[in-house]
C-alpha positions in Angstrom: -1.3 8.5 -2.5 0.7 11.7 -2.1 1.3 12.6 -5.7 -2.2 11.8 -6.1 -3.6 13.9 -3.9 -1.6 16.6 -5.0 -2.6 15.8 -8.9 -6.1 16.2 -7.0 -5.0 19.9 -5.8 -5.6 19.0 -2.2 -2.8 21.0 -0.2 -3.8 20.5 3.3 -4.6 16.8 4.4 -4.9 15.2 7.7 -3.1 12.0 8.6 -4.8 9.4 11.1 -2.4 6.1 11.9 -2.5 2.9 13.6 0.3 3.4 15.9 0.4 -0.4 16.5 1.6 -1.3 13.1 4.9 -0.4 11.6 3.4 -0.9 8.4 0.9 2.2 8.7 3.6 3.9 10.7 5.8 3.6 7.7 3.3 4.4 5.1 1.9 7.6 7.4 5.6 8.2 7.1 6.2 7.9 3.1 2.9 10.0 2.9 4.0 13.0 4.6 7.8 12.7 3.5 6.5 12.7 -0.1 3.2 14.9 0.1 5.2 18.0 2.5 8.1 17.7 -0.4 6.0 18.6 -2.7 4.7 21.7 -1.7 1.3 20.2 0.8 0.9 20.4 4.2 -0.2 18.1 7.0 -2.5 19.9 9.2 -3.2 17.5 12.0 -1.4 14.3 12.2 -3.5 11.9 14.7 -3.4 7.9 15.9 -5.1 5.3 17.3 -5.1 1.7 17.6 -5.7 -1.7 16.3 -8.7 -2.8 17.4 -9.9 0.6 18.5 -13.7 1.4 17.9 -14.2 5.2 18.8 -12.4 7.5 16.7 -14.3 10.6 18.1 -11.6 12.3 20.4 -9.1 12.2 16.9 -12.1 12.9 14.5 -12.9 15.8 17.0 -9.2 17.2 16.4 -9.4 16.8 12.6 -12.4 18.3 11.8 -11.5 22.6 12.3 -8.3 22.0 10.2 -11.0 21.6 7.4 -8.5 19.1 5.4 -8.6 18.1 1.6 -8.5 14.7 2.2 -7.4 12.5 4.9 -4.4 9.8 4.7 -5.4 6.7 7.0 -3.3 4.0 6.5 -4.7 1.7 8.5 -6.6 -1.8 8.2 -10.1 -2.0 6.7 -11.8 -3.2 10.0 -10.8 0.2 11.7 -11.0 1.9 8.4 -14.9 1.3 7.8 -15.4 2.7 11.4 -13.2 5.9 10.7 -15.3 6.7 7.3 -18.9 6.2 9.5 -17.8 8.4 12.5 -15.8 10.7 10.1 -19.6 11.1 8.0 -21.4 11.2 11.0 -19.3 14.2 12.6 -20.0 16.2 8.9 -16.7 15.8 7.6 -16.9 15.6 3.9 -13.5 14.9 3.1 -11.9 12.3 1.1 -10.0 9.3 3.1 -7.3 8.1 1.6 -5.5 4.8 2.1 -3.5 1.9 0.9 -3.4 -2.0 0.5 -4.6 -2.3 4.5 -8.0 -1.1 3.0 -8.5 -4.5 1.0 -11.4 -7.0 3.1 -14.5 -8.3 2.1 -16.5 -6.1 5.6 -15.1 -2.7 4.0 -17.7 -1.7 2.2 -20.4 -3.5 4.2 -19.4 -2.0 7.3 -18.5 1.6 5.9 -21.2 1.7 2.9 -21.5 4.8 1.3 -19.3 6.8 4.2 -16.4 6.1 1.7 -17.8 7.1 -1.5 -15.4 9.3 -3.4 -12.7 8.3 -1.3 -9.4 6.2 -2.6 -6.8 3.5 -1.9 -3.9 2.2 -3.7 -3.1 -1.3 -4.1 0.0 -3.5 -5.8 0.2 -3.0 -9.7 3.0 -3.7 -11.7 2.8 -3.5 -15.4 4.7 -6.5 -16.4 1.5 -8.6 -14.8 0.0 -11.2 -17.3 -3.0 -11.4 -16.3 -5.9 -10.6 -18.5 -7.2 -7.9 -16.2 -3.9 -5.8 -16.1 -3.3 -6.2 -19.4 -6.7 -4.2 -20.2 -5.3 -1.6 -17.9 
């Protein structure tokens, strides 16, 4: 996702990490290291915990930094709420994430709040499935 963000021309990114999930912390650290090594800047590092429902404090801190994107390496339950609340706060930056976003309720809860956002998932060019071959 860091390479993708740089390829989109985004130079200033905020990171919002679930500190209760080691996987999310690892993704945030890997993103930060790769993004800054490629010339990007992390304009704000904020955190939350699994199960949180209110992200107003974090979004209030992120908004004045005017990030080009916000990396949210969390799981779909919180990500959907973060997306909705970010849009309610007038934050228009796309959200970026990882495979933790995969879940049936993500778009049901987030609705259009995730329009223009991106996440990465697992892919192998050696996968013999018809869908992978089509890519």
